[in-house]
MDAnalysis code that builds the backbone (N, CA, C; Angstrom):
import MDAnalysis as mda
import numpy as np

u = mda.Universe.empty(504, n_residues=168, atom_resindex=np.repeat(np.arange(168), 3), trajectory=True)
u.add_TopologyAttr("name", ["N", "CA", "C"] * 168)
u.add_TopologyAttr("resid", np.arange(1, 169))
u.add_TopologyAttr("resname", ["MET", "LYS", "LYS", "SER", "THR", "SER", "TYR", "LEU", "LEU", "LEU", "GLY", "GLY", "LEU", "SER", "LEU", "LEU", "LEU", "SER", "ALA", "CYS", "VAL", "SER", "GLN", "PRO", "VAL", "LYS", "PRO", "ASP", "ALA", "SER", "ALA", "GLU", "LEU", "GLN", "ALA", "ARG", "SER", "GLY", "SER", "ARG", "ALA", "SER", "ALA", "SER", "ALA", "ARG", "PHE", "THR", "ASP", "THR", "GLY", "GLU", "ASP", "LYS", "LEU", "ARG", "ILE", "GLU", "VAL", "THR", "ALA", "ARG", "ASN", "LEU", "THR", "PRO", "GLY", "GLU", "HIS", "GLY", "ILE", "HIS", "LEU", "HIS", "GLU", "LEU", "GLY", "ASP", "CYS", "SER", "ALA", "PRO", "ASP", "ALA", "SER", "SER", "ALA", "ARG", "GLY", "HIS", "TYR", "ASN", "PRO", "LEU", "GLY", "LYS", "ARG", "HIS", "GLY", "HIS", "TYR", "ASP", "LYS", "PRO", "GLU", "HIS", "HIS", "VAL", "GLY", "ASP", "LEU", "PRO", "ASN", "LEU", "LEU", "ALA", "ASP", "GLY", "LYS", "GLY", "ASN", "ALA", "ASN", "TYR", "SER", "THR", "GLU", "VAL", "GLN", "GLY", "LEU", "LEU", "LEU", "LYS", "ASP", "VAL", "ILE", "GLY", "LEU", "SER", "LEU", "ILE", "ILE", "THR", "ALA", "ASP", "PRO", "ASP", "ASP", "TYR", "MET", "SER", "HIS", "PRO", "GLU", "GLY", "ASN", "SER", "GLY", "LYS", "ARG", "ILE", "ALA", "CYS", "GLY", "VAL", "VAL", "ARG"])
u.atoms.positions = np.array([
    [71.385, -23.249, 81.905],
    [70.714, -21.908, 82.461],
    [70.557, -20.783, 81.761],
    [71.885, -20.546, 81.475],
    [71.637, -18.981, 80.321],
    [70.615, -19.136, 79.198],
    [70.635, -20.311, 78.583],
    [70.086, -20.477, 77.284],
    [68.713, -20.332, 77.928],
    [68.068, -21.006, 79.068],
    [66.791, -21.197, 79.026],
    [66.165, -19.531, 79.440],
    [66.823, -18.877, 80.251],
    [66.560, -17.471, 80.689],
    [66.634, -16.576, 79.443],
    [67.323, -16.960, 78.357],
    [67.193, -16.159, 76.917],
    [65.995, -16.765, 76.296],
    [65.515, -17.922, 76.194],
    [64.163, -18.352, 75.657],
    [62.937, -17.773, 76.468],
    [63.028, -17.596, 77.705],
    [61.892, -16.945, 78.536],
    [62.060, -15.531, 78.302],
    [62.956, -14.810, 77.994],
    [63.039, -13.611, 77.763],
    [62.654, -12.900, 76.339],
    [63.104, -13.911, 75.482],
    [62.774, -14.005, 74.240],
    [60.954, -14.007, 73.977],
    [60.475, -15.007, 74.508],
    [59.027, -15.627, 74.815],
    [58.217, -14.362, 75.444],
    [58.693, -13.873, 76.388],
    [58.096, -12.505, 77.045],
    [57.872, -11.447, 76.036],
    [59.083, -11.303, 75.720],
    [59.038, -10.172, 74.327],
    [58.034, -10.517, 73.273],
    [58.132, -11.449, 73.067],
    [57.036, -11.918, 71.604],
    [55.462, -11.595, 72.220],
    [55.198, -12.300, 73.527],
    [54.056, -12.162, 74.230],
    [53.619, -10.605, 74.084],
    [54.660, -9.662, 74.684],
    [54.484, -8.469, 74.889],
    [54.229, -7.647, 73.361],
    [55.090, -7.976, 72.417],
    [54.794, -7.300, 71.132],
    [53.625, -7.814, 70.340],
    [53.071, -9.097, 70.660],
    [51.697, -9.513, 70.083],
    [50.641, -9.056, 70.578],
    [50.761, -8.536, 71.926],
    [49.857, -8.087, 72.549],
    [49.714, -6.473, 72.067],
    [50.606, -5.977, 71.873],
    [50.711, -4.402, 71.451],
    [50.188, -4.367, 69.951],
    [50.544, -5.518, 69.025],
    [49.875, -5.387, 67.864],
    [48.736, -5.584, 67.568],
    [48.111, -6.433, 68.537],
    [46.542, -6.708, 68.385],
    [45.517, -5.534, 69.203],
    [46.258, -4.617, 69.504],
    [45.567, -3.494, 70.196],
    [45.145, -2.413, 68.771],
    [43.730, -2.100, 68.894],
    [43.496, -1.155, 67.490],
    [44.305, 0.297, 67.936],
    [44.742, 0.651, 66.671],
    [45.193, 1.986, 67.001],
    [44.143, 3.021, 66.416],
    [43.599, 3.886, 67.064],
    [42.569, 4.943, 66.653],
    [43.168, 6.254, 66.444],
    [43.405, 6.294, 64.849],
    [43.792, 7.645, 64.518],
    [43.017, 8.668, 64.875],
    [43.315, 9.892, 64.690],
    [42.778, 11.128, 64.989],
    [43.143, 12.156, 64.218],
    [42.442, 13.356, 64.321],
    [42.812, 14.577, 63.337],
    [42.146, 15.763, 64.292],
    [42.665, 17.058, 63.922],
    [42.428, 17.964, 64.550],
    [42.128, 19.413, 64.187],
    [41.660, 20.232, 64.696],
    [41.638, 21.595, 63.780],
    [41.633, 22.787, 64.900],
    [42.540, 23.532, 64.450],
    [42.652, 24.828, 65.371],
    [41.686, 25.987, 64.871],
    [40.770, 26.231, 65.620],
    [39.767, 27.407, 65.210],
    [40.141, 28.760, 65.520],
    [40.147, 29.763, 64.534],
    [40.698, 31.013, 64.651],
    [39.487, 32.032, 64.704],
    [39.503, 32.943, 65.239],
    [38.723, 34.188, 65.139],
    [38.095, 34.421, 64.017],
    [36.900, 34.784, 63.680],
    [36.389, 35.224, 62.403],
    [35.463, 36.079, 62.518],
    [35.038, 37.080, 61.718],
    [33.816, 37.861, 61.856],
    [33.874, 38.952, 62.839],
    [35.269, 39.486, 63.294],
    [35.456, 40.477, 64.182],
    [35.364, 39.776, 65.648],
    [35.139, 38.676, 65.951],
    [35.166, 37.771, 67.536],
    [36.490, 37.655, 67.877],
    [36.522, 37.540, 69.260],
    [37.902, 36.701, 70.028],
    [37.903, 35.407, 70.187],
    [36.688, 34.753, 69.643],
    [36.600, 33.278, 69.911],
    [37.630, 32.502, 69.246],
    [38.290, 31.461, 69.987],
    [38.866, 30.445, 69.484],
    [38.625, 29.035, 70.095],
    [39.219, 28.174, 69.374],
    [38.850, 26.505, 69.935],
    [39.814, 25.724, 69.271],
    [40.108, 24.962, 69.933],
    [40.780, 23.276, 69.450],
    [39.725, 22.266, 69.253],
    [40.063, 21.395, 68.354],
    [38.744, 20.442, 68.186],
    [40.054, 19.012, 67.910],
    [39.299, 17.809, 68.465],
    [39.875, 16.533, 67.958],
    [38.832, 15.896, 67.494],
    [39.385, 14.992, 66.644],
    [38.244, 13.847, 65.720],
    [39.035, 12.523, 65.782],
    [38.071, 11.778, 66.426],
    [38.371, 10.275, 66.809],
    [37.458, 9.496, 66.074],
    [38.043, 8.462, 65.346],
    [36.929, 7.367, 65.059],
    [36.669, 6.420, 66.386],
    [35.442, 6.091, 66.526],
    [35.128, 5.231, 67.817],
    [35.253, 3.770, 67.391],
    [35.627, 3.436, 66.330],
    [35.402, 2.093, 65.935],
    [34.171, 1.164, 65.890],
    [33.070, 2.291, 66.042],
    [31.597, 1.891, 66.073],
    [30.807, 2.617, 64.818],
    [31.558, 2.830, 63.475],
    [30.716, 3.591, 62.462],
    [30.314, 4.984, 63.180],
    [30.985, 5.605, 64.040],
    [30.848, 6.936, 64.877],
    [32.015, 7.503, 64.744],
    [31.819, 8.989, 64.657],
    [33.080, 9.789, 64.915],
    [32.975, 10.676, 66.121],
    [33.777, 10.613, 67.008],
    [33.857, 11.531, 68.148],
    [34.315, 12.684, 67.864],
    [33.883, 14.102, 68.134],
    [34.376, 15.251, 67.975],
    [34.433, 16.044, 69.090],
    [35.580, 16.381, 69.974],
    [35.589, 17.073, 70.971],
    [36.191, 18.422, 70.925],
    [35.850, 19.560, 71.291],
    [36.035, 20.719, 71.249],
    [36.414, 21.626, 72.658],
    [37.349, 22.201, 72.502],
    [37.605, 23.373, 73.891],
    [37.690, 24.685, 73.252],
    [36.697, 25.333, 73.727],
    [36.302, 26.692, 73.307],
    [36.772, 27.783, 74.387],
    [37.088, 29.221, 73.974],
    [37.525, 30.125, 74.775],
    [36.772, 31.358, 74.018],
    [36.469, 32.367, 74.796],
    [35.976, 33.578, 74.442],
    [34.722, 33.859, 73.321],
    [33.915, 32.873, 74.073],
    [32.674, 32.857, 73.351],
    [31.747, 33.731, 74.036],
    [30.567, 34.044, 73.722],
    [29.572, 34.758, 74.646],
    [28.969, 33.902, 75.346],
    [28.713, 33.674, 76.597],
    [27.728, 32.807, 77.232],
    [26.544, 32.109, 76.597],
    [26.425, 31.073, 76.433],
    [25.295, 30.738, 76.084],
    [25.275, 29.539, 74.955],
    [24.235, 29.468, 74.126],
    [24.389, 28.221, 73.228],
    [25.208, 28.730, 71.999],
    [25.872, 28.140, 70.998],
    [26.498, 28.507, 69.812],
    [25.941, 27.439, 68.688],
    [25.813, 27.470, 67.656],
    [25.996, 26.515, 66.440],
    [27.391, 26.014, 66.402],
    [27.445, 24.694, 65.748],
    [28.566, 24.239, 65.277],
    [28.519, 23.165, 64.329],
    [29.225, 23.456, 63.292],
    [29.016, 22.804, 61.755],
    [30.404, 22.361, 61.227],
    [30.058, 21.218, 60.475],
    [31.337, 20.837, 59.526],
    [30.784, 21.506, 58.261],
    [31.747, 22.270, 57.669],
    [31.555, 22.686, 56.286],
    [32.321, 22.082, 55.135],
    [31.748, 22.266, 53.909],
    [32.161, 21.606, 53.068],
    [33.593, 21.738, 52.510],
    [34.199, 22.925, 52.654],
    [35.704, 23.085, 52.235],
    [36.473, 23.564, 53.401],
    [37.525, 23.174, 53.510],
    [38.808, 23.484, 54.273],
    [39.283, 24.789, 53.976],
    [38.506, 25.832, 54.134],
    [39.038, 27.157, 53.629],
    [38.621, 28.244, 54.737],
    [39.341, 28.704, 55.689],
    [38.833, 29.431, 56.440],
    [39.493, 30.984, 56.311],
    [40.137, 31.319, 54.853],
    [40.876, 32.595, 54.520],
    [39.912, 33.580, 54.799],
    [38.549, 33.492, 54.361],
    [37.950, 35.111, 54.310],
    [37.698, 35.290, 55.764],
    [37.526, 36.640, 55.928],
    [37.425, 37.386, 57.326],
    [35.911, 36.727, 58.040],
    [35.064, 36.413, 57.296],
    [33.869, 35.893, 57.842],
    [33.765, 34.584, 57.675],
    [34.870, 33.820, 57.384],
    [34.663, 32.199, 56.935],
    [33.722, 31.952, 56.172],
    [33.298, 32.571, 55.046],
    [32.614, 32.369, 54.114],
    [33.067, 31.585, 52.962],
    [34.528, 31.438, 53.198],
    [35.379, 30.796, 52.150],
    [35.025, 29.023, 52.454],
    [34.379, 28.867, 53.574],
    [34.362, 27.297, 53.864],
    [33.054, 26.832, 53.235],
    [32.258, 27.903, 52.631],
    [30.829, 27.369, 52.051],
    [29.842, 26.658, 52.929],
    [29.178, 26.062, 52.295],
    [27.899, 25.401, 53.149],
    [28.380, 24.636, 54.025],
    [27.072, 23.836, 54.839],
    [27.321, 22.758, 55.676],
    [27.712, 21.594, 54.881],
    [28.439, 20.784, 55.371],
    [28.824, 19.331, 54.738],
    [27.492, 18.768, 54.635],
    [27.237, 18.450, 53.268],
    [26.085, 17.728, 53.047],
    [26.120, 16.924, 51.653],
    [26.969, 15.873, 51.909],
    [27.339, 14.903, 50.586],
    [26.001, 14.295, 50.301],
    [24.695, 14.094, 51.025],
    [23.475, 13.546, 50.613],
    [22.313, 14.480, 50.157],
    [22.658, 15.547, 50.094],
    [21.916, 16.628, 49.614],
    [20.568, 16.845, 50.121],
    [20.749, 16.903, 51.636],
    [19.462, 16.923, 52.461],
    [19.389, 18.340, 52.684],
    [18.044, 18.672, 53.254],
    [17.704, 20.087, 53.827],
    [18.416, 19.941, 55.149],
    [18.480, 21.367, 55.560],
    [19.081, 21.863, 57.102],
    [17.868, 21.091, 58.097],
    [18.613, 20.129, 59.406],
    [17.573, 19.948, 60.196],
    [18.326, 19.594, 61.292],
    [17.624, 19.087, 62.321],
    [18.024, 18.531, 63.707],
    [18.906, 17.004, 63.437],
    [20.165, 17.264, 64.043],
    [21.139, 16.167, 63.998],
    [20.693, 14.905, 64.136],
    [19.535, 14.599, 65.125],
    [19.159, 13.464, 65.491],
    [17.736, 12.940, 64.735],
    [17.429, 13.965, 63.439],
    [16.271, 13.313, 62.737],
    [17.137, 12.718, 61.532],
    [16.219, 12.061, 60.264],
    [16.884, 11.580, 59.057],
    [17.022, 12.773, 58.510],
    [16.384, 13.622, 58.346],
    [16.362, 14.911, 57.324],
    [17.233, 16.031, 57.947],
    [18.661, 15.822, 57.430],
    [19.588, 16.909, 58.324],
    [20.879, 16.814, 57.361],
    [21.485, 17.919, 57.261],
    [23.177, 17.797, 56.712],
    [23.974, 16.909, 57.334],
    [24.708, 16.249, 57.098],
    [25.896, 15.397, 57.737],
    [26.618, 16.318, 58.717],
    [27.096, 17.670, 58.263],
    [27.348, 18.701, 58.939],
    [26.556, 19.287, 60.179],
    [25.419, 18.993, 60.412],
    [24.789, 19.418, 61.589],
    [24.943, 18.816, 62.650],
    [25.556, 19.562, 63.708],
    [25.901, 19.053, 65.073],
    [25.109, 19.656, 66.206],
    [25.024, 18.889, 67.360],
    [24.493, 19.632, 68.541],
    [25.030, 20.928, 68.784],
    [24.052, 21.799, 69.487],
    [24.657, 22.812, 69.713],
    [25.750, 22.869, 70.732],
    [26.720, 23.892, 70.725],
    [27.761, 23.842, 71.780],
    [27.316, 24.912, 73.115],
    [27.496, 24.730, 74.138],
    [26.896, 25.343, 75.469],
    [28.399, 26.267, 76.075],
    [28.150, 27.482, 75.895],
    [29.378, 28.010, 76.716],
    [29.018, 28.704, 78.073],
    [29.957, 28.553, 79.018],
    [29.640, 28.878, 80.248],
    [29.642, 30.606, 80.560],
    [29.702, 30.617, 81.790],
    [29.370, 32.391, 82.228],
    [30.724, 33.187, 81.697],
    [31.695, 32.136, 81.689],
    [32.913, 32.888, 81.445],
    [33.246, 32.980, 79.997],
    [32.328, 32.298, 79.093],
    [32.638, 32.250, 77.535],
    [33.480, 30.914, 77.295],
    [33.574, 30.073, 77.931],
    [34.257, 28.816, 77.921],
    [33.486, 27.608, 77.335],
    [34.009, 26.551, 76.655],
    [33.156, 25.444, 76.363],
    [34.099, 24.155, 76.355],
    [33.653, 23.299, 76.774],
    [34.036, 21.651, 76.532],
    [32.724, 20.986, 75.965],
    [33.307, 20.551, 74.757],
    [31.949, 20.037, 73.901],
    [32.399, 18.689, 73.555],
    [31.399, 17.910, 73.547],
    [31.896, 16.418, 73.246],
    [30.736, 15.676, 72.407],
    [30.642, 15.263, 71.227],
    [29.542, 14.781, 70.601],
    [30.020, 13.641, 69.711],
    [29.179, 12.269, 69.372],
    [29.577, 11.239, 68.519],
    [28.684, 11.274, 67.187],
    [28.940, 11.281, 66.002],
    [28.146, 11.496, 64.792],
    [28.242, 10.056, 64.380],
    [27.163, 9.422, 64.258],
    [26.805, 8.143, 63.698],
    [26.988, 8.077, 62.058],
    [27.840, 7.328, 61.528],
    [27.784, 7.307, 59.965],
    [28.889, 8.216, 59.408],
    [29.593, 8.811, 60.158],
    [30.786, 9.623, 60.058],
    [32.089, 9.073, 60.268],
    [32.926, 9.226, 59.580],
    [34.186, 8.665, 60.067],
    [35.028, 9.508, 59.678],
    [36.486, 9.453, 60.278],
    [37.474, 10.500, 60.228],
    [38.086, 10.482, 58.591],
    [38.052, 9.559, 58.083],
    [38.167, 10.117, 56.404],
    [37.327, 10.827, 55.810],
    [36.224, 10.811, 56.195],
    [35.233, 11.785, 55.690],
    [35.039, 13.303, 56.194],
    [35.992, 13.585, 57.355],
    [36.238, 15.093, 57.480],
    [37.620, 15.373, 57.336],
    [38.481, 14.670, 57.264],
    [39.902, 15.528, 56.936],
    [39.700, 16.198, 55.754],
    [40.100, 17.628, 55.690],
    [40.243, 18.736, 54.742],
    [38.792, 19.448, 54.703],
    [37.814, 19.148, 55.659],
    [36.599, 20.007, 55.648],
    [36.887, 20.960, 56.701],
    [36.133, 21.946, 57.084],
    [36.185, 22.931, 58.116],
    [35.397, 22.591, 59.091],
    [35.474, 23.340, 60.488],
    [34.709, 23.167, 61.603],
    [34.464, 24.719, 62.063],
    [33.330, 25.166, 62.121],
    [32.641, 26.702, 62.306],
    [31.714, 26.573, 63.509],
    [32.296, 27.709, 64.381],
    [31.290, 27.823, 65.690],
    [30.598, 29.189, 65.045],
    [29.292, 29.362, 65.355],
    [28.505, 30.583, 64.992],
    [27.822, 31.277, 66.446],
    [27.747, 32.458, 65.822],
    [27.642, 33.523, 67.099],
    [26.025, 33.149, 68.124],
    [25.306, 32.175, 67.084],
    [24.033, 32.041, 67.746],
    [23.859, 30.506, 67.614],
    [22.805, 30.123, 68.472],
    [22.614, 28.679, 68.260],
    [21.775, 28.169, 67.009],
    [21.784, 26.991, 66.899],
    [21.350, 26.492, 65.409],
    [19.737, 26.253, 65.942],
    [18.884, 26.521, 64.986],
    [17.404, 26.504, 65.105],
    [17.099, 25.138, 64.739],
    [17.915, 24.371, 64.201],
    [17.496, 23.173, 63.485],
    [16.360, 23.014, 62.450],
    [15.820, 24.327, 62.124],
    [14.673, 24.148, 61.095],
    [15.113, 25.256, 59.879],
    [15.660, 26.345, 60.065],
    [15.918, 27.228, 59.056],
    [16.999, 26.749, 58.016],
    [16.662, 26.929, 56.657],
    [17.353, 26.245, 55.709],
    [18.038, 27.564, 55.027],
    [19.587, 27.434, 54.919],
    [20.252, 26.473, 54.789],
    [21.185, 26.115, 55.778],
    [21.135, 26.969, 56.875],
    [22.177, 27.155, 58.078],
    [21.391, 27.392, 59.370],
    [20.181, 27.033, 59.809],
    [19.901, 27.078, 61.040],
    [19.581, 28.392, 61.666],
    [19.849, 29.388, 60.902],
    [19.700, 30.978, 61.399],
    [20.435, 31.142, 62.680],
    [21.705, 30.497, 62.278],
    [22.884, 30.636, 63.653],
    [23.810, 31.820, 63.590],
    [23.502, 32.922, 62.909],
    [24.350, 33.924, 62.853],
    [25.573, 33.898, 62.217],
    [26.609, 35.028, 62.534],
    [27.892, 35.130, 62.039],
    [28.785, 33.835, 62.549],
    [29.632, 33.557, 61.594],
    [30.617, 32.471, 61.716],
    [31.670, 33.274, 62.534],
    [31.834, 32.776, 63.686],
    [32.872, 33.589, 64.777],
    [34.294, 32.597, 64.883],
    [34.449, 31.529, 64.559],
    [35.610, 30.946, 64.709],
    [35.581, 29.553, 63.541],
    [36.839, 29.245, 63.108],
    [36.829, 28.438, 61.780],
    [38.485, 27.874, 61.826],
    [38.218, 26.596, 61.818],
    [39.469, 25.938, 61.592],
    [39.438, 24.426, 60.497],
    [40.443, 24.393, 59.802],
    [40.350, 23.179, 58.769],
    [40.909, 22.038, 59.623],
    [40.189, 20.944, 59.741],
    [40.592, 19.427, 59.980],
    [41.470, 19.015, 59.429],
    [42.773, 18.732, 59.899],
    [43.841, 17.939, 59.253],
    [44.281, 16.696, 60.182],
])
């Protein structure tokens, strides 16, 4: 009796472990955005591969002016300049012109605008096709004072960079 109980426990444990192993682990990264250009804006962002050749970006922001703000991935993970200019331009490995995130002609770093409520808070979530977690580690995420117009080259006439964080 004791031996069969041990085998049952061992079998159950094996089944449990194999179920855990077969579950895909979704790695993620994050960025803590700090105020730049004299603003008080701050945000935290999380980046997750969806497993469908898409990257999910979720942002919680505070101390923004109410309304729309541009949000972009930038080519360097360097937020050291007071105006975040050290992050350089939008992430654009394909050498395309700035444009609407849903059109063929746009920077990979062009994202949908973020909308802050009347208290200056925002909860933002978007999925970017063809972008993976490994592509964004070491880049920076920047929120701008104004919305992206999705037309003006090179950065959408979106105003000052008010918050910047490095994706880690």
